[in-house]
N, C-alpha and C positions, 0 to 999 in steps of 0.2 A: 641784635638777633630776632629774626621775624617768628611771629607766633607759631607758624606751621612748622619751621625747623625746630623750635623748642619743643614742639608737640611729639616730634619724630624722636628726638634725643630722649625725652622722658619716656616714650613707649619703649626704647631699647633697654633703658635702665630697668624699666618695670619688668621686662622679661627676665633679666638677669636675677631681680629680687625675687620673682616667683620660684627661681630654683633654690632659693635659701629660706625664705621666710614661709611660714604656714599661711595658707589662704583659705577663709571661711567657704563652706559649701554654696552659699547664694552667689558669692563674687565668682567662684569657679563655674558655676552655671551661666553668668552672663558672659565670662571669658571664651566658654566653649561655643556659645553662640555666635560670639564675634568671630571666632575662628572659621565656623562654617560660612558666616556671610563674606569674610574675606576670600575664601576659596570659591564661592559662588560667584563673586565680582570678578576674580581674576580669570576663570574660565570664559565668562561672557566677553570680556575685554579681548581675549585671546581669539575668540570666535568672529569677533567684529574688526579685527586689525586687518588691512590689506598689504602691509609690509613689515616684516619682523622688527625693523628699526622703529616703527610707531609705538612699540613695547619694549624700548631698550633698556628699561630699568628692570625688566623680568628676571634676568639672573641675579640681582642683587635682592629683589624681592622674595625671590625662592629660598634665598638663604634665610632671610628675616622670618619668613613664614615656617621654615622649617625649626629654626630655633625657638620660635614661639611655641610650636606643636610639641616639641621636645620639653619645654617649661610646663606645659600644660600636663603632659604625661607625667613628669615628676610629681607636679601637685596632686593629680588625681591618685597616684600611687601611695603618696603619704596618707591621704585621706583613707583610701581603702585598706591599707595596713593598719592605719592608726585608730580609726574610728569606725571602721567596716561600713561606711557610707561616704559616697563621694558626690552628692548632690542629686537634684531630680533629673537632669539630663542624661547623666550616665546611668541612673537607674532605669530610667524610661526606655533608652536605647537598648540595655540589656534585656529587659523583660519583654519588650515589645519583639526584638528579632527571636528571642529563644521560646516565647511563648509557652513556657513550663517545661521545654525539652532542651536541656543544656547542650545535648550533642548537636542539635540543628543549629543552635546559636555558634558553637565552635566551627561547625562546617562552613556557615556563611562567613564568619571572620576569615577563616583560612583561605576561602575563595578570593575575597577582596584583597588580602595580602598576595596571594600567587597572582592574580591578575596585575596589582600595581608592579610587584616585583619583577615577574618574569616578562610580562607583555608590554605594559606602558612604559615603566621606568627603564627596561632594558633597552626597548626600542627607540626611546627618546635619546637615550645616552649615545647610541650608535648613530643616529641621524646626525646629532649634534656634533660628534666626533668627525664623521665624514664631512658635514657642512664646513666645519672649520678648516678641514684639510683642504677641501676644493676650493674654499674661498681664499686661502693663503696662496693657493697654486695659480688661481686666476687674476691676482692682483697685478702682476706686471703686465698681462694682456689688457685689463681694464684701463690701466694707466696710460699704457700706448694708445689705445682707442680715444681716451680723453684728449690727449696731445694732438692725435691725428686730426680731430674735430675742432679743435683750437686753431691748429695750423691752416685748416681749411676755410676758417671763418664760420663754421656752423654754430659755434658757441663764443661767448665773450670770456674773458679772464674770471669774472666773478661765476659764471656757470661752471667753468673747468674747476675752480676752486671749490665749489660746492659739489661737485662730483666726485673730486678726490677725497673730500671729507666724508661722503656717505661711503665710499669703498673702505676706507680705513675703519669707519664706524661698523661697517658690516663684518669685517674680520675680526674686530674686537668683540662684536657680539657674539659670533659663533664660538669664538675661543672661551669667552666667559660661560656661555651655555654648556660647552664641553665639560667644563670644571663644575659648574653648579649642579649638572645632572649626578655627579658622583655623590652630592649630598642627599640627594633624593634617594638614590640606592641604599645609602647608610642609613637614611631614616626609617625605610622599610624594613631593614635587618634590625635596627633598634627595637622597632614595635613589636617584632616577634619576641625579642628576649624580654621586653618589658612584659609582655602576656605572660610568658612563663613564670617570671619572678612574682607576678601579682597572684597568678593561681597557686604556685606552691607556696610562696609566703603567707598568703591568705590563709590556706589550709592551716599551716602551723601556727600562725599567731591566733586565729580563730579558736583552735581547740587548746591552745596551752595558756594565752593571755586571756581571751574573752570566754573561756570555759564552754565553748560550743560544742556540740556533738558532731560527729563526722558528716551526718547527712546534712545537717544545718549548715556547717561551715562550707560543704561542697556547694550547696544550692546558692548561698549568699555570695561567696567569693567568685564562684562562677559566672553569676549573673553580672556582677560589677566588673568582672575582667572583660566579659564580653562587651558590655556596654562602653567601658572605656577604650577598648580596641577599636570600635565601630566609631565612636566620637572623634577619634584622631585619624582613623584611616580613611573615612569618607572624605574629609577635606583634603587629606594627602593625595587620595584618588584623583579628586578634580583637579588639584594643581599638577599633579603629573600629566593628566590629560592635557591640560592648558599648555605645559612645556612642550608636548609632541605636537600640539596645533602650532605653536609659534615657529618650532625649528622646520615645520613641512609646509610653511606658507611662502616659501620663496619662489615657487614657480605660479603663483597666483596673482591675479590683478584686481580682484574684488575680496570682499569678506566671505565668510564661510556660507551664509544664506544666499548670496548672490551666486556663488560658485555652484552651489547644490542645485538650485533652481535652474541656473543658466546652462549647466553641463550634463547633470544627472538626468534632467527632465527635457532635454532638448530634442529627444528622438521620440515622438508620439507613437509612430508605427511599431516600436518595440514594446511599448506598454500595451498594446493590442495582443502581442504574442504573449506577454506575461499574464494578462487577463484570461486568454483562452487556455493557458497552462493550468492557471488555478480552478477555471471551471471544470477542465477535464479531471482533475483530482478529485473534484466533488460528486461528479456524475459516475466515474468509472473505478473509484476506490472506496474502501469504507468510510473515508472522510465524509461527514454529511454535507448535503447541499447547503444547509442552513450557515454552515462556517464558512464556506468558500464562495458561494454565489454573491453575497454582498460585496465581499472585496473585489470580486472579479468584476462586477457591475461598477463599482466605484473606480476601478482603474481604467476600464473602457472609457467611462464618462470623462476621466481626467485625460485620457489620450484624445478624445473627440474636442474636448475644449482648447487643448494645447495646439491641436491641428488648425483649429478655426482661428484661434489668436495669431498663430504663425502665418496663416493666410491673409489675415487683416494687416498684420505688420508688413508683409512683403508688398501688398497693394499700396499701403501708406509710403513705404519707402520708394516704390516705383513712382508713385505720384510726387513726392518730394523731389526726386531726380528730375522728372519732366519740369515741375515748377522752377527748378534751379536753372534747367537749360533755357527755359523760356525767359527767365530773368537775365540770363547771361546774354541772350541774343538781344534783349532789350537794353541793355547796359550800352553806354557809349564806348567802354573799352573792348567790346566784343569786335568792332570794326578792326581792331589791329590784327585780329587773328585772320581777316581775310586778305591781308597783305602778303601772306605766305604762299609762295609759288612752289609746287612740287618740281623737283628736276626733271622727273620722267612720269608720264601718266599714259596709261592704257584704258581707254574707255570703250564700252561696247553697248550694242542695243540689247534688249531683254531676250531676243531669239538666240544670242550668243552665250547666255548665262551658263549653259552646260560645260562650256570651255574652262571655267573657273570653280565649278560647283564640284568639290571631290566626291560628294554623295552620288552624283550622276556620272561619275567616271572621268571627271575633268582633270586633267594633268598640267594645266598651264602654270600653276605656281611652281611646280617642280622643274618645269621647262625654264621658266624664269631664273631659278637657281643655276641651272646649268648654264644660261646665257651669261650671267655675271661671272661664273668661273671661267668660262670660254674668253670672255673680255679681259679678264685679269691675266690670263695666260698669255693671249695673242697680242695684246695691246699694252699690257701694264696698266691698265686704267681701272680703278675700283669704281664700278658702276654703282650709283646711289641706289637707294630702295625705289622699286616701281610701284607707283601708286595704281592700284587696279579698281576700277568702280563701273557700275553700269550707269547709262545715260539714257533717260527715256527720250530725249530730243533726237536721238539718232534713230536710224532705220532699225528694224529688228536685227537684220543680218550684218549691220555696218559696224566697223570699228575705225577708231582714229588714235593716233599716237602723237602725244604732246611732248615737247622739251621746253620746259620753263614756260608752261603755259601757251605755247603756240603750236599749232598743228604742223607736223612735219611729214606725216603720211597717214595713210588709211587705206580702206578696201572694204569689200563685202565677202562673206563667207556663206557657203551652203554646208551645213553641218553633216548632212546625209549623203553628200557627195565627196569626189576625190578631184583634186587639180591635176591635170595632165597638161604636160607641155611637150610641144611637137619637137622631134629630134631634127627637124629641118625639112621634112617633107610630110605631107599629110596623107593620112590613111582614111579613105572614104568610109571605112567600115565603123570608124570611131566617130560617134556622134554626141553631142553633149550642147551645153550652154556657153557661148562664146564670153571670154572674159579677158582680163589682162592680168597678168601675174604681178602683184604688187610690189616685190622686191627688186626686180630689174626690169620691169615694163615688156615683158614678153607676151606674145599672144599665147593664150591657154584655153583649155575647155574645162568645164564642170561636168564631170561624168558620173554615172551611177556605178554602185559597186559590182554590178553584173558585166559592166564593160571593163573594169579595172584589168582583169588578168589579161584580156585581149590586147589592151593599149601597152601594157608592159611588153608583151611579145613583140608588139610593134615597134619598140624603141622609144615609146614616149616616157618622159620622167613623171611618175605618179607619186602625189604626196597628199597626206591627209590634211584637213583645216587646221589643227593645231600647229603642224609643221609650217605651214605657210605663215602663220602668225609669228612663230619663233623665229623663221628665217627673216622676215620681214623687220622684226623688232631688232634683231641682231645686226642687221645691214644698217638700219638707221642709227643705232648707237654707234657703230663704227664710223659712220659718216658724219656724224654731229658729236663724237666724242670729245672734240676740242672746247665744245660749248660747256660740257660737264665738269671741265677741270678749271675751277676757280682757285683763288689764292688759299682758301680753306682747305680744299682737297689737296692742293700741292703741299701745304703744311704738314698734313697727315703722311703723305708720301716721305717727305724730308724727315720727320720723326720716326718713320719706320726704318728709313736708311740709318739714321743716327745710332740705332741700336747696335748695329755690326760694323759701321764705318764712321765712329764718331770723329775721327781726325780730319777725314775728307769733308765732311759736312761742316765742321767748325771752321776750318780754312775757307771753304767758299762763302758760307753765310754768317754774319752779314757784311762782312769786311771786303769781299770781291763783289757779290751781287746780292741783290734783295730777294724776297719770296716772290714778289711780282715779276722780276726779271726772269727768274727761272720758269715761273708759270707761262710767261709768253713763248719762251722757247719750247717747252713741252707742248704748249698748244699748237704752234706751227707744226711740230712734227706729228701730232695726231691728226691734224687738219689734212696732211697728205699721207695718212694711214701708215704712219711709220711708228712701230711699237716703242713706247718709252719703258720697257720692262727693265732694260739694262741701265739702270739709274746710276751704277757706279762708273761705268764708262761715259755716261753724259755729264756727271757731275765732275769727273776728272778732266774732261775736255774744257767744261766751262771754268774750272779753277785755273787751268792752263792759259786760256786767251781771254778770260774775263778781266784781267788787269790790262789788256790792250784796247778793247772795245766794250761799250755797252749795247751795242746795237743788237737788237735780238735777230734780226735777219742774217747778220753776219755771224754771230755766235751758232744760229741753227745750221748754217753751211759748214762750219767746223765740226759741229756734232754730227751732222750727217756723214761727213768723212771718216770720222772716228767710227762710225757705225757701218762701215763699208761691207764688212762680212755679212752681217745682218740683211742689210738691204740686198745684197746680192742673191742670197738664199731666198729672199722673200719673193723676188721677181723672176727668178730662173730655177729650173730643175737641174739636179746635179747631172753633169755630163752632156747637157743640151745647150744648143747654141742660142744665145741670147738674141733675137730679132727686134730691132728697133727703128725708129724714124729719127734720122739725125738733122741737124740744123746746119744749113749751108753757111759757108764763110759771108756771104752777102748778108744774110740775116743777122748773124753774130756780129759783123761791123755795125750794122744799123742800130742794133740794140745797145752795143757799147757806146756808140755816139750819143745815144739818146738818154743816157744816164745822167741825171742832174745830183749835184752834190750840194746838200744844206746842212745847217747846224744841227737839224733834228735827224739827219741820216740822208741816205741817197733814195731816189725814186725814179722809175722810168716815165720819161716824157715823150711817148713815140705818137707820132702824128696819127690822125684817124683813118687816112687812106692806107697806110702801112698796116696798121692795127688789122683793118678789115681784110687785107689781102693775106696775112698772117692766118687769120680764122679760116679763110676759105681754102688755101692750100693745104693747111693742117687737117681740116675736115676731110679733104679728098683722100689724103694718106690714111687717116683713121678708119673712114667708111670701108677703104679697100681691105684693110688688114680685118676687119670685123666681119665682112662677108666671107673671108677665108677662114674664119674661126681662130683667129690669133689675137692676143691681147695687145694693143697698141701701146708702146712705150716710146717717149721722146728722150733722145739722148743729145746732150750738149756740152759745151766746155763749162768748167766750175765757175768762171768769171760771170756769166750771163744767166745762169740757171734759175736763180731766184727771181731775176727781172722776166725771164719767159715764162715763168710760172705764174707771175702777177698778171701776165697779158691773158692767159687761156684760163685761169681758174674760175672766172665767173660762167663761163659757158661750157668748159671741159673740165670740171672739178675732179671727176674720177680718173682723168688720163694722168698717169705717174710721168713726172719730169725728172731725170736722172741726168747726173754728171758723170765725166769719165773717172773722176777720183773717187767716187762712191761705189765703184765696182772693183772687185778683186782682180788682179793682175791675170789670173789664169782662166778667167772666163772667157769665152770666145763670143765675139760680137759679130752680128751680121745686120747690115744696114739694108732694109727693104724699102726704103723710100727717104727722100730728102726734101725738107721745107727750105725754100730760098726765096729771096727777093731778086 
């Protein structure tokens, strides 16, 4: 057995012997001083612990000190009743507190007992009880959190074991504190009983055994009783306070001194208010200025010092952040961050900053939110976050829109003007700065607000600069939406669909098609501005035909036929005749004969002369329809639709090419032009 283990055992045995054997007065003085020293040590340790588990021995130590204090009470009681003297420590405490007035000593003692029993002990008991209850209730949640972190790879097995052990120790600690606090409560009650026994028993023994007079017995035993009570209750009060500190340290991250200085004194401006209040009491109440003014000045100086310290700390933190950023730029690893390309960027010159500055009334951010919602509803595409930044290299009123780092559009805005687009005829009374509408390339005018109402009455379409930007951005996203849909974005759409249609997704992926194959089909649909919002129908079609072919062009044709109702409603109004440009039999035959089959799939090998002829004759028909205000639509047979689309998509990307099988049977079709060879 180690020496320290043997010392603890001998100490416990000595406490038991103190209750039986008589102790001389000089030894009792030493033990009382040791008791006070232990109490001071315990409360100081409790004040400097950051976690209750750092002082996990406290419940057991609380029982040992309570037992030691009761043994000292028995020893002092035996000396008081037997000899009428209990050593210098008890006599000093009794005479110093009473100061010749026994009533004052009793009142002080009773106050200490009331404070300990009703305030500190009762509060610590309640906190320990509630802490134990809530700790036990929170154990399953904490265990699940540890298991989740372990499964996610955030911690290893050893760390998980340590955390579980801490959770169990915390529950055991608060349970032990709940029980140990009952002993403190019993100790306070026992002190009151011992006080009464010492006082009454001392009167009787002093007058009957020692032959003292009533006045002498009252004076002697009252002083000794008060001294004995104070010697035991002061250490008990310190230990009870330590118990309260321990059980209330759960929500803290530092020791008591750090928390007091870091939290209580973290608001210098409030100390100015306190200083002003104290000074007000000195000037306008009977309280003297000499009593209040020094304290008010001290608090004001403390507030000023803390404010200056906070400012210096803030400057130091900012400098540290700047140095860290500079160091990151200098480090070789910082180059990796430059490789990241934003999906969509909106850059503008400094003259257009009010568009994005909400403080100046700009609503561009709100409009972008609405654009993303609109694209999700109309196209089924989740538009990624749009990066907005100013660019000093641009002209003050210029803006550019980039997709994956490449400029796809731009224009210039006049913030104090309105963009007016002609209805087809010009009104000479409407004057302004000539420009080109950026979304559709139409001629337009920048007009003043004074001309706005007259332009609207003349049939002009008048929009403000934020609407111009929003419309341009929306059109570019629709036009280049297929570029924003990669494999990662497709995987997100698949995961979202799996929540409601797990059987469909599991049948299609990965046994029939891979995510990359699905991404190609969805991209081809978006390229022709066909919404992919109806993923259920798309996936059902891919699951049906994916076992026969893996060619994304062929699969896209099958999907388009399944989306016939959607495509019909997209290009025709209800009850109206669909006017189209049809493909003649000669051109259909020429395209069919030019299709080449390879192992990688089929492709169109049309000779350059025929291709140029198709371009010219199709352009004639399209221009004729545009001049009459109609939307040009090319209609062909299903077998050559995708090949005809390949021919014209480079020069006529916005012209829709439909097949007969993509339109509903009840739609009325009128041919307004024929393209043939």
